[in-house]
C-alpha positions as CSV (number, residue, x, y, z in Angstrom):
1,X,-10.8,18.6,-21.3
2,X,-14.2,19.4,-22.8
3,X,-15.4,16.7,-21.1
4,X,-14.7,17.9,-17.7
5,X,-16.0,21.4,-18.7
6,X,-19.3,20.0,-19.8
7,X,-19.7,18.0,-16.9
8,X,-18.7,21.2,-14.7
9,X,-21.8,23.5,-16.3
10,X,-24.1,20.5,-16.3
11,X,-23.3,20.0,-12.5
12,X,-23.7,23.7,-11.5
13,X,-26.7,23.9,-13.8
14,X,-28.3,20.9,-11.3
15,X,-26.8,22.7,-8.5
16,X,-28.7,25.6,-9.4
17,X,-31.8,23.6,-9.6
18,X,-30.8,22.6,-5.8
19,X,-30.6,26.1,-4.2
20,X,-33.8,27.3,-6.1
21,X,-35.6,24.5,-3.8
22,X,-33.0,24.6,-1.0
23,X,-32.8,28.6,-0.5
24,X,-36.5,28.6,0.6
25,X,-35.8,25.7,2.8
26,X,-33.2,27.3,4.6
27,X,-35.0,30.7,4.7
28,X,-38.4,28.8,6.7
29,X,-36.3,26.9,8.8
30,X,-33.7,29.4,9.7
31,X,-36.4,32.6,10.8
32,X,-39.9,30.0,11.9
33,X,-37.7,26.8,13.0
34,X,-40.2,24.6,10.5
35,X,-39.0,21.7,8.5
36,X,-41.3,21.9,5.4
37,X,-41.7,18.8,4.0
38,X,-44.0,19.6,1.7
39,X,-42.3,22.1,0.1
40,X,-41.7,20.0,-3.0
41,X,-45.5,20.3,-3.1
42,X,-44.8,24.3,-4.1
43,X,-42.2,22.9,-7.2
44,X,-45.3,20.8,-8.1
45,X,-47.4,23.7,-8.1
46,X,-45.0,25.6,-10.4
47,X,-44.3,23.1,-13.2
48,X,-47.8,21.9,-13.7
49,X,-49.2,25.9,-13.8
50,X,-46.3,26.9,-15.8
51,X,-47.0,23.4,-18.2
52,X,-50.8,24.4,-18.0
53,X,-50.0,28.3,-18.8
54,X,-48.3,27.8,-21.7
55,X,-51.1,26.0,-23.6
56,X,-54.1,27.4,-21.9
57,X,-53.4,30.9,-20.7
58,X,-54.1,33.8,-23.3
59,X,-50.3,35.4,-23.6
60,X,-48.8,32.7,-22.8
61,X,-46.9,30.3,-24.8
62,X,-43.3,27.7,-25.1
63,X,-41.2,30.6,-26.8
64,X,-40.2,33.8,-26.4
65,X,-42.0,36.3,-23.7
66,X,-45.0,33.7,-23.9
67,X,-42.7,31.6,-21.8
68,X,-42.4,34.1,-19.2
69,X,-45.4,34.9,-19.1
70,X,-46.5,31.1,-18.4
71,X,-43.5,31.1,-16.1
72,X,-44.5,34.0,-13.7
73,X,-48.2,31.9,-13.9
74,X,-46.2,29.1,-12.7
75,X,-44.3,31.2,-10.1
76,X,-47.6,32.9,-8.6
77,X,-49.3,30.2,-8.3
78,X,-46.5,28.3,-6.2
79,X,-46.3,31.6,-3.9
80,X,-50.0,31.9,-3.3
81,X,-50.2,28.0,-2.2
82,X,-47.1,28.3,0.2
83,X,-48.7,31.7,1.2
84,X,-51.9,30.1,2.2
85,X,-50.0,26.8,3.7
86,X,-48.6,29.0,6.0
87,X,-51.7,30.9,7.2
88,X,-54.1,28.1,7.2
89,X,-51.8,25.2,8.2
90,X,-48.3,26.1,9.7
91,X,-49.5,29.0,11.8
92,X,-51.2,27.2,14.3
93,X,-48.8,25.0,14.7
94,X,-45.7,27.1,15.4
95,X,-45.1,26.1,19.2
96,X,-45.9,22.7,18.3
97,X,-43.0,20.9,16.3
98,X,-44.7,17.2,15.9
99,X,-47.9,18.5,14.4
100,X,-45.7,20.7,12.1
101,X,-43.9,17.6,10.8
102,X,-47.1,15.7,10.5
103,X,-49.1,18.2,8.5
104,X,-46.2,18.7,5.7
105,X,-45.5,15.0,5.6
106,X,-49.0,14.8,4.8
107,X,-49.6,17.4,3.1
108,X,-46.7,16.2,0.8
109,X,-48.3,12.8,0.0
110,X,-51.8,14.9,-0.6
111,X,-50.5,17.5,-2.7
112,X,-48.8,14.6,-5.1
113,X,-52.1,12.7,-4.8
114,X,-53.7,15.8,-6.2
115,X,-51.7,16.2,-9.1
116,X,-51.9,12.5,-9.9
117,X,-55.7,13.2,-10.0
118,X,-55.9,16.0,-11.8
119,X,-53.2,15.4,-14.5
120,X,-52.3,11.4,-14.0
121,X,-49.2,9.9,-12.9
122,X,-47.4,10.0,-16.3
123,X,-44.7,12.0,-17.1
124,X,-46.0,15.0,-19.8
125,X,-44.0,16.5,-21.9
126,X,-42.5,20.0,-20.9
127,X,-43.2,22.8,-23.0
128,X,-39.6,24.2,-23.4
129,X,-38.5,27.2,-25.7
130,X,-36.9,26.2,-28.9
131,X,-32.9,27.6,-27.8
132,X,-33.4,26.0,-24.8
133,X,-33.2,22.5,-26.4
134,X,-30.0,23.6,-28.1
135,X,-26.5,24.0,-27.0
136,X,-24.0,26.6,-26.7
137,X,-20.3,25.5,-27.7
138,X,-17.8,27.1,-24.5
139,X,-14.3,26.3,-24.6
140,X,-14.5,23.8,-26.7
141,X,-17.9,21.9,-24.9
142,X,-21.4,21.7,-26.4
143,X,-23.2,22.5,-22.7
144,X,-27.1,22.4,-23.1
145,X,-29.0,25.9,-22.8
146,X,-31.3,24.4,-20.3
147,X,-28.8,24.0,-17.7
148,X,-27.2,27.8,-18.5
149,X,-30.7,29.2,-17.9
150,X,-31.0,27.3,-14.9
151,X,-27.7,28.7,-13.3
152,X,-28.7,32.4,-14.5
153,X,-31.6,31.9,-12.5
154,X,-30.0,30.8,-9.6
155,X,-27.7,33.5,-9.2
156,X,-30.2,36.0,-10.1
157,X,-32.0,34.6,-7.1
158,X,-29.8,34.5,-4.8
159,X,-27.9,38.2,-5.4
160,X,-32.1,39.1,-4.7
161,X,-32.4,37.4,-2.0
162,X,-29.5,38.7,0.0
163,X,-30.0,41.8,-1.1
164,X,-33.6,41.7,0.4
165,X,-31.8,40.4,3.9
166,X,-29.5,43.5,3.6
167,X,-31.1,46.2,2.7
168,X,-34.8,46.1,3.6
169,X,-36.9,46.5,6.9
170,X,-38.1,43.0,6.6
171,X,-35.2,42.1,5.5
172,X,-33.6,43.2,8.8
173,X,-36.3,41.5,10.6
174,X,-35.5,38.3,9.0
175,X,-31.7,38.4,9.9
176,X,-32.8,39.4,13.5
177,X,-35.2,36.4,13.9
178,X,-33.4,33.8,12.7
179,X,-30.1,34.8,15.1
180,X,-32.7,35.6,17.9
181,X,-36.5,35.1,17.3
182,X,-37.2,36.2,21.1
183,X,-35.4,39.0,21.2
184,X,-37.2,40.1,18.0
185,X,-40.8,39.6,19.4
186,X,-39.6,41.1,22.8
187,X,-38.7,44.5,20.5
188,X,-42.1,44.4,19.8
189,X,-42.1,43.6,15.8
190,X,-44.5,40.9,14.7
191,X,-43.1,38.3,13.2
192,X,-45.8,36.4,12.4
193,X,-46.0,38.8,8.8
194,X,-42.1,38.0,8.4
195,X,-43.1,34.0,9.1
196,X,-45.7,34.7,5.5
197,X,-42.9,36.3,3.8
198,X,-40.6,33.8,4.3
199,X,-42.7,30.8,3.2
200,X,-43.8,33.0,0.3
201,X,-39.9,33.7,-0.9
202,X,-39.6,30.3,-0.5
203,X,-42.6,29.0,-2.2
204,X,-41.8,31.4,-5.1
205,X,-38.5,29.9,-5.2
206,X,-39.4,26.4,-5.4
207,X,-42.0,27.1,-8.1
208,X,-39.4,28.8,-10.2
209,X,-37.1,25.9,-9.8
210,X,-40.5,23.6,-11.1
211,X,-40.8,25.9,-14.4
212,X,-37.2,25.5,-15.0
213,X,-36.9,22.3,-13.9
214,X,-39.6,21.2,-16.3
215,X,-37.2,22.7,-18.5
216,X,-34.1,21.0,-17.5
217,X,-35.9,17.2,-17.4
218,X,-37.6,18.1,-20.5
219,X,-40.9,16.9,-18.8
220,X,-42.9,17.2,-15.5
221,X,-44.4,14.7,-13.0
222,X,-46.4,14.8,-9.8
223,X,-43.2,12.7,-8.0
224,X,-40.5,15.6,-9.1
225,X,-40.8,17.6,-6.3
226,X,-39.9,14.9,-3.8
227,X,-37.7,13.4,-5.0
228,X,-35.8,17.1,-5.8
229,X,-37.0,18.0,-1.9
230,X,-34.5,15.2,-0.9
231,X,-31.5,16.6,-2.5
232,X,-32.8,20.0,-1.3
233,X,-33.0,18.9,2.7
234,X,-29.0,17.6,2.0
235,X,-28.1,20.6,0.6
236,X,-29.7,23.1,3.3
237,X,-28.5,20.2,6.2
238,X,-24.9,20.6,4.5
239,X,-24.6,24.4,3.9
240,X,-26.3,25.5,7.7
241,X,-29.3,25.2,8.6
242,X,-30.9,29.0,8.0
243,X,-27.6,30.1,6.0
244,X,-28.8,31.1,1.7
245,X,-25.1,31.5,1.2
246,X,-24.4,27.8,2.7
247,X,-26.8,26.4,0.8
248,X,-25.6,27.9,-2.1
249,X,-21.8,26.1,-1.5
250,X,-23.5,22.9,-0.5
251,X,-25.7,23.3,-3.8
252,X,-22.1,23.5,-5.7
253,X,-20.5,20.8,-4.0
254,X,-23.8,18.5,-4.6
255,X,-24.4,18.6,-8.0
256,X,-20.8,18.4,-8.9
257,X,-20.3,15.2,-7.2
258,X,-23.1,13.7,-8.7
259,X,-22.2,14.9,-12.0
260,X,-18.5,14.0,-12.1
261,X,-19.4,10.5,-9.8
262,X,-22.6,9.3,-12.2
263,X,-20.2,10.0,-15.1
264,X,-16.4,8.4,-14.4
265,X,-18.6,6.0,-12.1
266,X,-21.7,3.6,-12.1
267,X,-24.8,5.1,-12.6
268,X,-26.4,6.1,-8.9
269,X,-23.1,6.0,-7.2
270,X,-23.3,10.1,-7.6
271,X,-26.1,9.6,-5.3
272,X,-24.1,7.7,-2.8
273,X,-21.2,9.8,-2.9
274,X,-23.5,12.5,-1.9
275,X,-25.0,11.1,1.3
276,X,-21.2,10.1,2.4
277,X,-20.5,13.7,2.3
278,X,-23.6,14.4,4.1
279,X,-22.5,11.6,6.5
280,X,-18.7,13.6,6.9
281,X,-19.8,16.8,7.1
282,X,-22.5,15.6,10.3
283,X,-19.6,14.6,11.6
284,X,-16.6,16.8,11.7
285,X,-19.0,20.2,11.1
286,X,-22.3,18.9,12.6
287,X,-23.7,22.9,12.3
288,X,-22.7,22.8,8.7
289,X,-20.7,24.7,6.0
290,X,-22.2,28.5,7.4
291,X,-23.4,27.3,10.3
292,X,-22.9,28.6,14.0
293,X,-21.3,26.5,16.8
294,X,-24.7,26.3,18.9
295,X,-24.2,27.7,22.6
296,X,-25.9,26.8,25.7
């Protein structure tokens, strides 16, 4: 029984990491209709920004409040990069889908190359707080604190995004834009500011995923964002493009599937089962778990 509890909670920790990356992807695609393959760059910037700040920024460190400062620096760096990417590269291409894809794919490759050129291609030990290296006993299972931290962070981010979408003016604009962007534009609302805002939110969530992913894995590497981005895209498609709640449900399904199948089966079988789950969803419910059926 303790093994099942351990696998469940560690699977939820992995799901939380996927959700933090996928939530921004879902918002950006739902409102701006942009498949942002450069989203992993924001994650990498957040991870390396936190790693650098912990060792060099005054007041930052690997323990206590210093680690919070380091994470805040990494999140701010990822958010800034996301805003710059939207303003400089994406905004001129909103009506040109193919060019969007080419630019974001190229940026994802360039971002990894830049991180490698700056800090090397090898994985580096991440400055984790001491308590995240320990475990907490839950119903007889010793659960790593790093995974619990991810779960708490994902729940808080989900609650903050839902509150923002429901109770703020720009949240209402984003929700309306996801449903019918042409109508919002016809009402005289400048949706371009909303586009920049969702990129900033997505970049912040991805950067936070990079920082806490470093705690979860214990290392940070230039290609980490790309590998996580693959599963984040799977989560977005399964959950329904543009649905944050759907992404949360799908992240839980993907994380638990990977964790249980990899433990009780052979290594790597969990990834295959996740792809199979994606195929089943696309065949039976192409719009995703929480998506809406497209109408003419």
